[in-house]
C-alpha positions, 0 to 999 in steps of 0.5 A: 094555127094551122094542123093537118089531119091524116084521118082514115077515110070511116073517120072522115065520115063520122066527122062529117056527120057529127059536124052536120048534126051539130049544123057546123063546118066540118073544120068548127066541129074538129075544132071544138073537140080539140077544145073540148080534150083541151079543157082542166079536168073536173075535180074528183066529187067529193066524198061525204067525208071531205064535205063534211069537212069542208062545211064545218071549216065553212061555218065555223064562227057562225055559233052567235048569229041569230036562231031563226023562227021557223015561219021565216022560212017557210012561203007565207013568212016570207011573203006576210007583211010588210010593215014596221010591226013584223020587221019588228015581230021577226026581230024579236023572233030572233033576238029570242032564238037567240037568247034560248041558243046562248042557253042551251049552249052553258 
């Protein structure tokens, strides 16, 4: 589609300066401005209450997941050892954490 615009001399000059700043032609710059203005509006940021409600809904059904030991989240815990012994120790810690979490829920 072709559109003809009747810009004031000041507006045309300002658009030419902006186009030059972006290193594009006047036509390409004006097209990018129109495309950006045509994008759907960003949704408003969630309130704290909405965020917490979304996280609660997201975490539903995760109560039975094992509780990982804190070392599982450290750099050393992630990269230390890679043999079967380390994997067994992690499984043991996860199982122990799961059992403790289960007892605490009772």
